[in-house]
N, CA, C and O of each residue as an XYZ file, in Angstrom:
952
protein
N      28.031     47.272   -100.012
C      26.843     48.145    -99.178
C      27.093     47.583    -97.998
O      27.158     46.409    -97.631
N      27.258     48.886    -97.318
C      28.186     48.248    -95.863
C      26.925     47.577    -94.969
O      25.785     47.577    -95.433
N      27.254     46.955    -93.528
C      26.205     46.178    -93.035
C      26.039     46.576    -91.694
O      26.988     46.473    -90.917
N      24.995     46.998    -91.342
C      24.285     47.773    -90.136
C      25.043     46.476    -88.781
O      25.097     45.359    -89.295
N      25.273     46.479    -88.136
C      25.132     45.679    -87.083
C      24.977     45.834    -85.656
O      25.859     46.232    -84.895
N      23.817     45.501    -85.343
C      22.903     46.133    -84.708
C      23.755     45.118    -82.870
O      24.207     43.981    -83.005
N      23.777     45.774    -81.555
C      24.595     44.980    -80.540
C      23.036     45.458    -79.295
O      22.307     46.447    -79.365
N      23.012     44.527    -78.476
C      21.755     43.924    -77.843
C      22.721     44.151    -76.249
O      23.799     43.565    -76.349
N      22.600     44.639    -75.294
C      23.222     44.913    -73.840
C      21.687     44.844    -73.055
O      20.653     45.332    -73.513
N      21.802     44.204    -71.924
C      21.279     44.056    -71.162
C      21.778     44.946    -69.649
O      22.972     45.037    -69.366
N      20.905     45.439    -68.941
C      21.865     46.259    -67.499
C      20.337     45.744    -66.430
O      19.142     45.536    -66.643
N      21.431     45.714    -65.036
C      20.147     44.889    -64.372
C      19.876     46.343    -63.705
O      20.677     47.258    -63.515
N      18.720     46.278    -63.460
C      18.053     47.827    -62.890
C      18.869     47.831    -61.834
O      19.681     46.962    -61.517
N      18.620     48.860    -61.291
C      19.584     49.681    -60.337
C      19.036     49.490    -59.307
O      19.856     49.199    -58.436
N      17.882     49.511    -58.909
C      16.802     48.821    -58.004
C      17.149     47.839    -57.687
O      17.717     47.766    -56.597
N      16.987     46.772    -58.406
C      17.488     45.433    -57.980
C      19.038     45.350    -58.169
O      19.139     44.427    -57.362
N      19.478     45.419    -58.306
C      21.128     45.785    -57.630
C      21.412     46.308    -56.642
O      22.637     46.280    -56.529
N      20.734     47.013    -55.453
C      20.388     48.000    -54.418
C      19.651     46.917    -53.172
O      19.851     46.680    -51.980
N      18.702     46.452    -54.245
C      17.916     45.628    -53.002
C      18.285     44.666    -52.465
O      17.935     44.170    -51.394
N      19.901     43.987    -54.077
C      20.335     42.300    -53.610
C      21.386     43.589    -51.997
O      21.159     43.767    -50.800
N      22.071     43.935    -52.626
C      23.304     44.682    -51.611
C      22.583     44.852    -50.572
O      23.180     44.605    -49.524
N      21.010     45.340    -50.421
C      20.738     45.365    -48.404
C      20.513     44.044    -48.413
O      20.959     43.507    -47.399
N      19.960     43.268    -49.214
C      20.143     41.704    -48.793
C      21.369     41.319    -47.814
O      21.300     40.830    -46.686
N      22.305     41.614    -48.427
C      23.648     40.905    -48.300
C      23.878     41.132    -47.129
O      24.391     40.334    -46.344
N      23.503     42.304    -46.876
C      24.630     43.867    -45.697
C      23.397     43.109    -44.294
O      23.774     42.692    -43.199
N      22.332     43.128    -44.667
C      20.777     42.630    -44.227
C      21.612     41.350    -43.091
O      21.894     41.274    -41.895
N      21.735     40.624    -44.137
C      22.010     39.230    -43.403
C      23.432     38.844    -42.656
O      23.772     37.872    -41.981
N      24.171     40.160    -43.124
C      25.822     40.368    -42.446
C      25.381     40.747    -41.110
O      25.959     40.336    -40.104
N      24.434     41.470    -41.078
C      23.921     42.012    -39.926
C      23.648     41.067    -38.945
O      24.108     40.757    -37.846
N      22.899     40.763    -39.564
C      21.715     39.898    -38.486
C      23.003     38.825    -38.015
O      22.946     38.540    -36.819
N      24.084     38.227    -38.730
C      24.633     37.215    -38.272
C      25.704     37.994    -37.172
O      26.013     37.450    -36.112
N      26.109     39.046    -37.487
C      27.557     39.658    -36.261
C      26.534     39.986    -34.913
O      26.962     39.530    -33.853
N      25.396     40.634    -34.853
C      23.956     40.667    -33.866
C      24.369     39.399    -33.175
O      25.244     39.206    -32.331
N      23.622     38.687    -33.677
C      23.683     37.276    -32.738
C      24.635     36.756    -32.019
O      24.450     36.215    -30.929
N      25.983     36.916    -32.718
C      27.425     36.519    -32.390
C      27.637     37.665    -31.489
O      28.413     37.267    -30.621
N      27.300     38.990    -31.257
C      27.729     40.432    -30.193
C      26.316     39.403    -28.796
O      26.655     38.830    -27.760
N      25.079     39.515    -29.268
C      24.361     38.772    -28.353
C      24.806     37.743    -27.184
O      24.823     37.741    -25.953
N      25.141     36.905    -28.199
C      25.826     35.455    -27.332
C      27.080     35.881    -26.639
O      27.154     35.921    -25.410
N      28.170     36.234    -27.521
C      29.409     36.789    -26.493
C      28.941     37.274    -25.395
O      29.222     36.770    -24.308
N      27.993     38.546    -25.550
C      27.844     38.923    -24.661
C      27.355     38.214    -22.939
O      27.839     38.364    -21.817
N      26.202     37.436    -23.465
C      25.944     36.702    -22.647
C      27.018     35.211    -21.720
O      26.974     34.787    -20.565
N      27.684     34.906    -22.670
C      29.092     34.040    -22.581
C      29.206     34.798    -21.147
O      28.972     34.065    -20.187
N      29.549     36.227    -20.833
C      29.988     36.729    -19.315
C      29.462     36.079    -18.220
O      29.985     36.027    -17.107
N      28.121     35.444    -18.652
C      27.710     34.801    -16.984
C      28.212     33.433    -16.692
O      28.163     33.016    -15.535
N      28.897     32.396    -18.064
C      29.486     31.510    -17.441
C      30.538     31.335    -16.208
O      30.565     30.542    -15.266
N      31.698     32.786    -16.744
C      32.745     33.363    -16.168
C      31.659     33.782    -14.672
O      31.556     33.127    -13.634
N      31.012     34.990    -15.017
C      30.481     35.181    -13.699
C      29.877     33.935    -12.219
O      30.085     33.541    -11.072
N      29.163     33.843    -13.251
C      28.137     32.411    -12.238
C      29.328     31.022    -11.964
O      28.836     29.936    -11.656
N      30.371     31.102    -12.054
C      31.198     30.166    -11.800
C      30.739     28.410    -12.425
O      30.945     27.274    -11.997
N      30.149     28.898    -13.441
C      29.879     27.659    -13.908
C      30.436     26.536    -14.274
O      29.745     25.554    -14.544
N      31.819     26.523    -14.337
C      32.394     25.377    -14.585
C      32.578     25.276    -13.695
O      31.649     24.480    -13.557
N      33.109     25.351    -12.435
C      33.238     24.914    -10.912
C      32.068     23.855    -10.478
O      32.230     22.924     -9.690
N      30.877     24.187    -11.144
C      29.499     23.476    -10.910
C      29.241     22.683    -11.522
O      28.307     21.975    -11.146
N      30.206     22.243    -13.315
C      30.068     21.168    -13.568
C      29.640     21.473    -14.913
O      29.840     20.586    -15.743
N      29.186     22.357    -15.235
C      28.152     23.171    -16.690
C      29.739     22.932    -17.378
O      30.855     22.936    -16.858
N      29.271     22.723    -18.805
C      30.641     22.641    -20.144
C      30.415     24.295    -20.227
O      29.356     24.846    -19.923
N      31.445     24.883    -20.630
C      31.684     25.834    -21.678
C      30.791     25.237    -22.746
O      29.626     25.598    -22.582
N      30.918     24.653    -23.507
C      30.833     24.026    -25.240
C      28.833     24.056    -24.792
O      28.138     24.688    -25.588
N      28.232     23.490    -23.780
C      27.039     23.182    -23.192
C      26.259     24.775    -23.403
O      25.195     25.004    -23.978
N      27.349     25.909    -22.615
C      27.021     27.392    -22.329
C      26.423     27.413    -23.379
O      25.237     27.119    -23.529
N      27.520     27.916    -24.580
C      27.637     28.408    -26.136
C      26.723     27.651    -27.293
O      26.200     28.121    -28.302
N      26.728     26.507    -26.847
C      25.417     26.127    -27.788
C      23.671     26.300    -27.410
O      22.698     26.232    -28.160
N      23.757     26.524    -26.061
C      22.398     26.302    -25.418
C      21.958     28.459    -25.759
O      20.814     28.906    -25.833
N      23.269     29.311    -25.890
C      23.048     30.318    -25.888
C      22.514     30.545    -27.429
O      21.595     31.316    -27.705
N      23.130     29.865    -28.248
C      23.000     29.819    -30.204
C      21.782     29.385    -30.737
O      21.524     29.669    -31.907
N      20.824     28.600    -29.914
C      20.064     27.883    -29.984
C      18.302     28.480    -28.986
O      17.098     28.277    -28.830
N      19.259     29.136    -28.684
C      18.070     30.087    -27.513
C      17.913     31.364    -28.404
O      16.838     31.860    -28.742
N      19.426     31.907    -28.797
C      18.877     33.303    -29.505
C      18.480     33.074    -31.277
O      18.260     34.107    -31.909
N      18.412     31.910    -31.923
C      17.248     31.601    -32.798
C      16.104     31.276    -32.305
O      15.614     31.786    -33.312
N      15.353     30.979    -31.824
C      14.430     30.493    -31.385
C      13.587     32.282    -30.276
O      12.406     32.588    -30.111
N      14.572     32.823    -29.910
C      13.897     34.430    -29.502
C      13.622     34.798    -30.869
O      12.435     34.511    -31.026
N      13.960     35.156    -31.670
C      14.520     35.585    -32.987
C      13.010     35.021    -33.984
O      12.254     35.794    -34.573
N      12.884     33.567    -33.949
C      11.625     32.920    -34.589
C      10.467     33.641    -33.917
O       9.401     33.762    -34.521
N      10.690     34.287    -32.279
C       9.243     34.633    -31.569
C       8.320     33.144    -30.843
O       7.128     32.901    -30.655
N       9.438     32.493    -30.628
C       8.966     31.539    -30.203
C       8.804     31.298    -28.441
O       8.217     30.563    -27.647
N       9.830     32.545    -28.466
C      10.088     32.260    -26.399
C       9.019     33.250    -25.595
O       9.190     34.429    -25.903
N       8.374     33.113    -25.013
C       7.652     33.461    -24.616
C       7.429     34.317    -23.133
O       6.716     35.075    -22.476
N       8.415     33.679    -23.194
C       9.747     34.133    -21.086
C      10.857     33.740    -22.036
O      11.162     32.647    -22.514
N      11.481     35.212    -22.200
C      12.409     34.927    -22.810
C      13.738     35.197    -21.703
O      14.885     34.947    -22.075
N      13.488     35.668    -20.475
C      14.646     35.858    -19.472
C      15.103     34.820    -18.858
O      15.831     35.077    -17.899
N      14.780     32.923    -19.265
C      14.959     32.022    -18.560
C      15.506     31.287    -19.531
O      14.894     31.082    -20.579
N      16.989     30.696    -19.249
C      17.415     29.469    -20.130
C      17.719     28.269    -18.732
O      18.204     28.352    -17.604
N      17.102     27.152    -19.607
C      17.834     26.009    -18.735
C      18.453     25.075    -19.682
O      18.334     25.070    -20.908
N      19.241     24.160    -18.813
C      20.809     23.733    -19.478
C      20.760     22.600    -18.597
O      21.125     22.827    -17.443
N      20.234     20.924    -18.996
C      20.451     19.568    -18.636
C      21.760     19.240    -19.329
O      21.807     19.619    -20.500
N      22.788     18.643    -18.881
C      23.912     18.824    -19.357
C      24.326     17.054    -18.731
O      24.650     16.465    -17.700
N      24.041     16.813    -20.158
C      24.522     14.944    -20.329
C      25.741     14.372    -20.369
O      25.868     13.147    -20.382
N      26.970     15.376    -20.398
C      28.128     15.379    -20.831
C      28.681     15.172    -18.714
O      29.845     15.136    -18.316
N      27.579     15.093    -17.936
C      27.872     14.830    -17.082
C      26.943     13.074    -16.205
O      25.976     12.473    -16.674
N      27.766     12.713    -14.826
C      26.667     11.706    -14.647
C      25.441     12.033    -13.705
O      25.317     13.071    -13.055
N      24.606     11.033    -13.739
C      23.564     11.476    -13.046
C      23.698     11.533    -10.964
O      22.896     11.727    -10.051
N      25.115     11.249    -11.064
C      25.712     11.672     -9.688
C      25.417     12.813     -9.596
O      24.879     13.176     -8.550
N      25.661     13.759    -10.641
C      25.746     15.230    -10.218
C      24.492     16.112    -10.510
O      23.583     15.858    -11.300
N      24.658     17.343     -9.601
C      23.607     17.725    -10.100
C      23.828     19.406    -11.987
O      24.442     20.450    -12.209
N      22.935     18.574    -12.617
C      23.297     19.001    -14.191
C      22.328     19.684    -14.883
O      22.461     19.913    -16.086
N      21.307     20.057    -14.216
C      19.846     20.678    -14.221
C      20.404     22.192    -13.877
O      20.538     22.614    -12.729
N      20.702     22.930    -15.069
C      21.167     24.405    -14.429
C      20.148     25.523    -15.411
O      20.260     25.804    -16.604
N      19.361     25.901    -14.610
C      18.486     27.467    -14.599
C      18.973     28.694    -14.297
O      18.931     29.122    -13.143
N      19.575     29.505    -15.488
C      19.618     30.642    -15.496
C      18.411     31.475    -16.059
O      17.606     31.304    -16.974
N      18.733     32.889    -14.697
C      17.985     34.134    -15.396
C      18.385     35.022    -15.894
O      18.632     36.016    -15.212
N      18.692     35.025    -17.782
C      20.063     35.937    -18.691
C      19.555     37.187    -18.261
O      20.341     38.007    -18.735
N      18.659     37.802    -17.615
C      18.154     39.216    -17.376
C      18.571     39.887    -15.965
O      18.742     41.095    -15.797
N      18.678     39.069    -15.168
C      19.187     39.900    -13.991
C      21.011     38.978    -13.731
O      21.964     39.518    -13.170
N      21.014     37.764    -14.237
C      22.222     37.385    -14.657
C      22.439     36.208    -13.527
O      23.607     35.836    -13.408
N      21.539     35.627    -12.752
C      21.361     34.927    -12.183
C      21.166     33.623    -12.093
O      20.124     33.386    -12.705
N      21.797     32.254    -11.477
C      21.855     30.851    -11.882
C      20.389     30.860    -10.718
O      20.670     30.838     -9.519
N      19.634     30.876    -10.919
C      18.136     30.481     -9.569
C      18.131     29.278     -9.456
O      17.684     28.999     -8.344
N      18.558     27.839    -10.379
C      18.239     26.685    -10.003
C      19.289     25.625    -10.104
O      19.048     25.196    -11.233
N      20.114     25.051     -9.739
C      21.179     23.651     -9.715
C      20.796     22.677     -9.464
O      20.876     22.714     -8.236
N      20.259     21.401     -9.799
C      19.546     20.471     -9.277
C      19.788     19.490    -10.635
O      20.003     19.706    -11.827
N      19.592     17.968     -9.554
C      19.946     17.094    -10.447
C      18.525     16.785    -11.199
O      17.460     17.397    -11.112
N      18.878     15.600    -11.987
C      18.236     15.428    -13.491
C      18.241     13.816    -13.979
O      19.162     13.064    -13.660
N      16.913     13.313    -14.922
C      17.524     11.949    -15.064
C      17.048     11.946    -16.176
O      16.189     12.747    -16.545
N      17.621     10.886    -16.995
C      17.551     10.492    -17.876
C      16.614      9.208    -18.589
O      15.969      8.641    -17.708
N      16.409      8.682    -19.813
C      15.914      7.550    -19.629
C      16.461      6.646    -19.733
O      17.535      6.779    -20.318
N      16.095      5.215    -19.257
C      16.254      4.350    -18.897
C      17.293      3.430    -20.008
O      17.939      2.423    -19.722
N      17.219      4.095    -21.275
C      17.449      3.380    -22.538
C      18.405      3.892    -22.719
O      19.189      3.215    -23.384
N      18.899      5.239    -22.302
C      19.883      6.177    -22.444
C      21.367      5.398    -22.242
O      22.353      5.519    -22.970
N      21.247      4.668    -21.188
C      22.267      4.148    -19.985
C      22.108      4.417    -18.958
O      21.064      4.951    -18.582
N      23.511      4.013    -17.845
C      22.891      3.772    -16.785
C      23.445      5.480    -15.817
O      22.619      6.392    -15.806
N      24.757      5.683    -15.140
C      25.316      6.410    -14.756
C      25.443      7.610    -15.742
O      25.343      8.738    -15.262
N      25.661      7.461    -17.121
C      26.174      8.331    -18.056
C      25.179      8.489    -19.049
O      25.209      7.378    -19.578
N      24.352      9.115    -19.623
C      23.642      9.222    -20.847
C      24.408      9.152    -22.216
O      24.943     10.124    -22.749
N      24.392      7.974    -22.673
C      25.154      7.827    -23.603
C      24.862      7.389    -25.317
O      25.714      7.354    -26.205
N      22.828      6.965    -25.488
C      22.112      7.385    -25.827
C      20.922      7.680    -26.158
O      20.017      7.741    -25.326
N      20.720      7.956    -27.703
C      19.407      9.132    -27.949
C      18.939      8.738    -29.248
O      19.251      8.461    -30.406
N      17.721      8.908    -28.141
C      16.248      8.596    -29.386
C      15.108      9.057    -29.507
O      14.358      9.221    -28.545
N      14.798      9.344    -30.748
C      13.214     10.245    -30.885
C      12.218      9.240    -30.915
O      11.022      9.521    -30.840
N      12.579      8.263    -31.004
C      11.242      7.182    -31.073
C      10.628      6.650    -30.193
O      11.078      6.674    -29.048
N       9.437      6.027    -30.489
C       7.821      5.766    -29.369
C       8.712      4.773    -28.622
O       9.483      4.271    -29.441
N       8.885      4.358    -27.564
C       8.831      2.895    -26.696
C      10.168      2.793    -26.338
O      10.480      1.851    -25.609
N      11.242      3.778    -26.801
C      12.752      4.091    -26.740
C      13.229      4.060    -24.896
O      14.116      3.599    -24.179
N      12.344      4.638    -24.820
C      12.710      4.632    -23.163
C      14.192      5.357    -22.913
O      15.014      4.879    -22.131
N      14.380      6.353    -23.542
C      15.509      7.392    -24.454
C      15.245      8.748    -24.348
O      14.322      9.523    -24.600
N      16.204      8.771    -23.954
C      16.293     10.627    -23.241
C      16.396     11.421    -25.032
O      16.627     10.404    -25.685
N      16.361     12.322    -25.831
C      15.591     13.664    -26.330
C      16.346     14.709    -27.219
O      15.739     15.617    -27.786
N      17.515     14.561    -27.299
C      18.457     15.650    -27.395
C      17.838     17.031    -28.510
O      17.321     17.040    -29.627
N      18.267     18.228    -27.392
C      18.036     19.616    -28.275
C      17.602     20.714    -27.473
O      18.161     21.032    -26.423
N      16.466     21.381    -28.026
C      15.660     22.360    -27.801
C      14.164     21.767    -27.586
O      13.490     20.964    -28.232
N      13.916     22.570    -26.299
C      12.380     22.717    -26.261
C      11.787     24.133    -26.036
O      12.593     25.062    -26.083
N      10.422     24.433    -25.787
C       9.684     25.223    -25.582
C       8.887     24.938    -24.579
O       7.804     24.361    -24.683
N       9.406     25.342    -23.546
C       8.088     23.982    -22.234
C       6.686     25.168    -22.367
O       6.567     26.369    -22.610
N       5.718     23.935    -22.027
C       4.241     24.596    -22.380
C       3.798     24.810    -21.684
O       4.398     25.388    -20.778
N       2.405     24.514    -21.556
C       1.702     24.020    -20.343
C       1.784     22.864    -19.126
O       2.282     21.745    -19.250
N       1.133     23.457    -17.849
C       1.493     22.319    -17.219
C      -0.040     20.951    -16.901
O      -0.975     21.245    -17.645
N      -0.266     20.056    -16.278
C      -0.803     19.472    -15.782
C      -0.821     18.114    -15.048
O       0.139     17.355    -14.913
N      -1.841     17.974    -14.685
C      -2.328     16.624    -13.443
C      -1.870     15.545    -14.232
O      -2.385     15.399    -15.341
N      -0.861     14.648    -13.800
C      -0.508     13.457    -13.972
C      -0.227     12.842    -13.389
O       0.610     13.353    -12.645
N      -0.456     11.545    -13.102
C       0.237      9.913    -11.729
C       1.316     10.210    -11.497
O       1.953      9.305    -10.958
N       2.113     11.574    -11.752
C       3.485     11.915    -10.878
C       2.874     13.332    -10.289
O       3.644     13.994     -9.593
N       1.896     13.707    -10.459
C       1.560     15.224    -10.304
C       1.777     15.678    -11.195
O       2.051     15.216    -12.303
N       1.595     17.574    -10.486
C       2.112     18.299    -11.477
C       3.059     18.207    -12.309
O       4.155     18.165    -11.750
N       3.096     18.153    -13.513
C       3.983     17.914    -15.448
C       4.413     18.987    -16.017
O       3.814     20.013    -15.696
N       5.162     19.075    -16.675
C       5.220     20.369    -17.727
C       5.910     19.425    -19.132
O       6.781     18.586    -19.359
N       4.834     20.233    -19.846
C       4.534     19.404    -21.062
C       5.935     20.359    -21.823
O       6.427     21.463    -21.591
N       6.168     19.445    -22.648
C       7.778     20.267    -23.678
C       7.584     20.146    -24.814
O       6.780     19.239    -25.030
N       7.897     20.574    -25.578
C       7.448     21.212    -26.985
C       9.403     21.344    -27.536
O      10.288     22.174    -27.326
N       9.321     20.014    -28.302
C      10.811     19.876    -28.989
C      10.726     20.611    -30.167
O       9.871     20.678    -31.050
N      11.792     21.142    -29.987
C      11.792     21.963    -31.861
C      12.589     21.775    -32.801
O      12.799     22.498    -33.775
N      13.208     20.453    -32.427
C      13.806     20.046    -33.365
C      13.526     18.633    -33.932
O      13.765     17.561    -33.377
N      12.841     18.893    -35.435
C      12.904     18.040    -36.064
C      14.123     16.438    -35.764
O      15.281     16.435    -35.349
N      13.573     15.719    -36.022
C      14.615     13.822    -36.283
C      15.008     14.085    -34.753
O      15.243     12.978    -34.268
N      15.145     14.887    -33.981
C      15.328     14.913    -32.890
C      14.875     14.895    -31.092
O      15.349     14.338    -30.102
N      13.910     15.667    -31.301
C      12.351     15.367    -30.597
C      11.207     15.761    -30.288
O      10.475     15.799    -29.300
N      11.208     16.032    -31.285
C       9.840     16.687    -32.171
C       8.391     15.753    -32.345
O       7.263     15.997    -32.773
N       9.151     14.425    -31.708
C       8.469     13.363    -31.330
C       7.475     13.716    -29.693
O       6.396     13.247    -29.331
N       8.581     14.916    -28.873
C       8.307     14.846    -27.325
C       6.767     14.200    -26.831
O       6.476     13.210    -26.158
N       5.697     15.577    -27.705
C       4.796     15.436    -26.681
C       3.888     14.159    -27.460
O       2.692     14.118    -27.175
N       4.355     13.261    -28.300
C       3.414     12.206    -28.780
C       3.616     11.065    -27.986
O       2.773     10.168    -27.984
N       5.010     10.977    -27.069
C       5.729      9.746    -26.855
C       5.694     10.675    -24.856
O       6.546     10.492    -23.986
N       4.919     11.231    -24.785
C       4.925     11.816    -23.218
C       5.887     12.431    -22.820
O       5.522     13.046    -21.818
N       6.911     12.621    -23.030
C       8.207     13.088    -22.473
C       7.722     14.920    -22.150
O       7.439     15.824    -22.937
N       7.786     14.885    -20.967
C       7.197     15.650    -20.046
C       8.472     16.059    -18.830
O       9.404     15.271    -18.671
N       8.382     17.483    -17.940
C       9.100     17.571    -17.050
C       8.813     16.645    -15.197
O       8.779     17.632    -14.462
N       8.710     15.969    -14.695
C       7.901     15.727    -13.254
C       8.936     15.583    -12.027
O      10.097     15.979    -11.927
N       8.106     14.876    -11.123
C       9.153     14.680    -10.045
C       8.927     13.840    -10.435
O       8.078     13.499    -11.259
N      10.383     12.855     -9.379
C      10.605     11.632     -9.262
C      10.875     11.712     -8.086
O      11.226     12.795     -7.619
N      10.757     10.321     -7.127
C      11.237      9.678     -5.843
C      12.762      9.230     -6.226
O      13.636      8.884     -5.432
N      12.807      9.276     -6.915
C      14.506      8.341     -7.497
C      15.226      8.967     -7.829
O      16.357      8.742     -8.262
N      14.467     10.209     -7.617
C      15.853     11.954     -8.380
C      15.779     12.574     -7.063
O      14.792     13.222     -6.715
N      17.120     12.333     -6.089
C      17.650     12.737     -5.505
C      18.600     12.136     -4.358
O      18.830     10.955     -4.098
N      19.112     13.379     -3.712
C      20.624     13.198     -3.053
C      20.649     11.846     -2.218
O      21.538     10.997     -2.157
N      19.818     11.880     -1.798
C      19.737     10.231     -0.750
C      20.175      8.960     -1.582
O      21.134      8.234     -1.319
N      19.356      8.837     -2.558
C      19.539      7.086     -4.015
C      20.875      7.385     -4.401
O      21.687      6.466     -4.505
N      21.380      9.241     -4.755
C      23.398      9.265     -5.231
C      23.661      8.808     -4.302
O      24.362      7.879     -4.704
N      23.627      8.684     -2.609
C      24.451      8.560     -1.642
C      24.503      7.139     -1.326
O      25.623      6.707     -1.055
N      23.121      5.981     -1.294
C      23.012      4.626     -1.422
C      23.292      3.770     -2.174
O      23.801      2.732     -1.750
N      22.912      4.056     -4.175
C      23.177      3.572     -5.160
C      24.237      4.097     -6.461
O      24.446      3.538     -7.537
N      24.716      5.175     -6.006
C      25.616      5.896     -6.626
C      25.522      6.681     -8.035
O      26.415      6.849     -8.866
N      23.809      7.231     -8.064
C      23.668      7.297     -9.302
C      22.069      7.801     -9.055
O      21.687      7.136     -8.092
N      21.460      8.289     -9.301
C      19.719      8.485     -9.180
C      19.706      7.152    -10.087
O      20.509      6.367    -10.592
N      18.121      7.394     -9.978
C      17.557      6.424    -11.305
C      17.071      6.966    -12.166
O      17.077      8.179    -12.374
N      16.388      5.800    -13.033
C      16.232      6.323    -14.660
C      14.848      6.862    -15.180
O      14.220      6.165    -14.383
N      14.271      7.249    -15.575
C      12.988      7.459    -16.538
C      12.703      6.439    -17.473
O      13.390      5.439    -17.681
N      11.385      6.836    -18.158
C      11.625      6.361    -19.312
C      11.535      7.773    -20.184
O      10.573      7.959    -20.929
N      12.314      8.497    -20.083
C      12.609      8.903    -20.990
C      12.513     10.431    -20.742
O      12.844     11.131    -21.699
N      12.071     11.125    -19.492
C      11.783     12.193    -19.718
C      12.756     12.922    -18.354
O      13.847     12.618    -18.836
N      12.976     13.351    -17.572
C      14.329     14.549    -17.761
C      13.693     14.959    -16.004
O      13.626     16.083    -15.506
N      13.222     13.383    -15.246
C      12.720     14.011    -13.851
C      13.722     15.072    -13.239
O      14.834     15.422    -13.633
N      13.009     15.451    -12.209
C      13.487     16.417    -11.280
C      13.108     15.855     -9.709
O      12.254     14.969     -9.657
N      13.566     16.221     -8.732
C      13.079     15.797     -6.937
C      12.138     17.066     -6.941
O      11.883     18.187     -7.381
N      11.777     15.876     -5.995
C      10.044     16.308     -5.595
C      10.014     17.558     -4.752
O       9.107     18.388     -4.691
N      11.247     17.544     -4.068
C      11.733     18.760     -3.504
C      11.232     19.976     -4.249
O      10.446     20.744     -3.695
N      11.554     20.131     -5.189
C      12.078     21.571     -6.106
C      11.015     21.251     -7.407
O      10.965     22.331     -7.998
N      10.480     20.657     -7.851
C       9.743     20.431     -8.616
C       8.384     21.777     -9.021
O       8.230     22.392    -10.076
N       7.654     21.859     -7.839
C       6.784     22.473     -7.736
C       7.259     24.235     -7.990
O       6.503     25.075     -8.477
N       9.079     24.568     -7.394
C       8.831     25.667     -7.918
C       9.799     25.851     -9.274
O       9.958     26.966     -9.769
N      10.310     24.880     -9.720
C      10.536     25.307    -10.722
C       9.694     25.212    -11.832
O       9.590     26.184    -12.580
N       8.831     23.768    -12.132
C       7.863     24.245    -12.934
C       6.749     25.704    -13.058
O       5.945     25.965    -13.953
N       7.100     26.536    -11.703
C       6.331     27.444    -11.875
C       7.424     28.560    -12.615
O       7.030     29.448    -13.370
N       8.379     28.416    -12.376
C       9.621     29.332    -12.715
C       9.383     28.952    -14.648
O       8.885     29.808    -15.379
N       9.747     27.841    -15.082
C      10.094     27.508    -16.120
C       9.132     28.297    -17.270
O       9.405     29.237    -18.017
N       7.570     27.310    -17.046
C       6.398     26.965    -17.676
C       6.114     27.999    -18.759
O       6.790     29.028    -18.765
N       5.240     27.821    -19.605
C       4.542     28.833    -20.512
C       5.969     29.478    -21.399
O       6.293     30.629    -21.104
N       6.643     28.880    -22.263
C       7.513     29.371    -23.169
C       8.891     29.907    -22.623
O       8.970     31.126    -22.471
N       9.984     29.131    -22.313
C      11.075     29.376    -21.966
C      11.673     28.291    -22.524
O      11.025     27.257    -22.685
N      13.103     28.397    -22.922
C      13.975     27.763    -23.582
C      14.479     26.411    -22.707
O      14.888     26.639    -21.568
N      14.473     25.277    -23.094
C      15.459     24.303    -22.551
C      15.879     23.219    -23.832
O      15.210     22.627    -24.678
N      17.614     23.296    -23.454
C      18.673     22.804    -23.606
C      18.658     21.031    -23.109
O      18.634     20.829    -21.895
N      18.669     20.026    -23.880
C      19.595     19.096    -23.359
C      20.777     18.510    -24.463
O      20.793     18.364    -25.685
N      21.535     18.314    -23.605
C      23.303     18.615    -24.215
C      23.795     17.408    -24.220
O      23.608     16.749    -23.197
N      24.400     16.905    -25.122
C      25.468     16.022    -25.123
C      26.266     16.424    -26.390
O      25.976     16.954    -27.463
N      27.722     15.810    -25.644
C      28.574     16.577    -26.642
C      28.634     14.821    -27.876
O      29.516     14.016    -28.173
N      26.907     15.020    -28.277
C      26.721     13.379    -29.376
C      26.973     14.097    -30.701
O      26.210     14.989    -31.071
N      28.090     13.699    -31.458
C      28.851     13.710    -32.752
C      27.447     14.277    -33.878
O      27.345     15.288    -34.573
N      26.514     13.112    -33.651
C      24.991     13.134    -34.358
C      24.523     14.414    -34.694
O      24.802     15.051    -35.710
N      23.614     14.823    -33.542
C      23.279     15.857    -33.247
C      24.397     17.060    -33.062
O      23.797     18.126    -33.201
N      25.109     17.176    -32.929
C      25.692     18.635    -32.995
C      26.203     19.027    -34.579
O      26.315     20.138    -35.097
N      26.434     17.853    -35.063
C      26.938     18.206    -36.141
C      25.443     17.930    -37.470
O      25.487     17.652    -38.669
N      24.277     18.172    -36.530
C      23.333     18.005    -37.949
C      21.787     18.950    -37.304
O      20.731     19.092    -37.921
N      22.159     19.534    -35.752
C      20.791     20.161    -35.359
C      20.800     21.605    -36.442
O      21.868     21.958    -36.942
N      19.963     22.098    -36.627
C      19.428     22.851    -37.345
C      19.523     24.372    -36.339
O      19.806     25.564    -36.458
N      19.243     23.753    -35.702
C      19.484     25.386    -34.773
C      21.438     25.669    -34.275
O      22.029     26.684    -33.908
N      21.832     24.473    -34.466
C      23.251     25.024    -34.214
C      24.488     24.687    -35.231
O      25.713     24.578    -35.172
N      23.376     24.583    -36.260
C      24.517     24.372    -37.817
C      23.692     25.277    -38.754
O      23.685     24.858    -39.912
N      22.775     26.771    -38.481
C      22.685     26.607    -40.336
C      22.036     28.828    -39.180
O      21.317     29.127    -38.227
N      22.916     29.588    -40.174
C      22.765     30.977    -39.815
C      21.059     31.327    -39.718
O      20.452     30.665    -40.560
N      20.416     31.959    -39.127
C      19.047     32.536    -39.463
C      19.198     33.588    -38.072
O      18.297     34.379    -37.796
């Protein structure tokens, strides 16, 4: 007596395979678009002669990467501005750079302090912990202003878990300081230090805070391997 052998086959639904292909293509397109946006804006590094002003190319490239991700996630209400504080420079140099990406202008280049726990002339240690008096690396979105003991100050929302997300709780804000001044550099070879805040010169505080408040991107950079290796904004595609 012959045996009838029944074989069962399962096939992927054509629409499921099509959706998968669409998702792969969309993801690849997003990555390519992000790279194109960064490459386009990298031209500003040369046109604004930022290298001659001291800003490292790596700092600018990283800043654009994180800015682009924050922009795509809808976190930047003021998306024409990018502020970079380059801690690879000593505090005796003007290491805060504020670029208007829409007009292609460097609108501010001035001094900015690091926390006294981070080092003397160079910032070499960083922390997200309360009472460390150290600066916190990474990307911030600027918040609202308030009047405190340093006058008008700017709240900073840390966007990177484990690196700067304690900024508000620590009271890390942008404010003016008399110890951040060219005359201090002339007398002691460096500016003074804060308790962790990116303090700036009194002469430009109002202009800078008015310019960058309420939703612009601020990046505090250092070639710190722990940060550059583990920052999700620098190491994960989105």
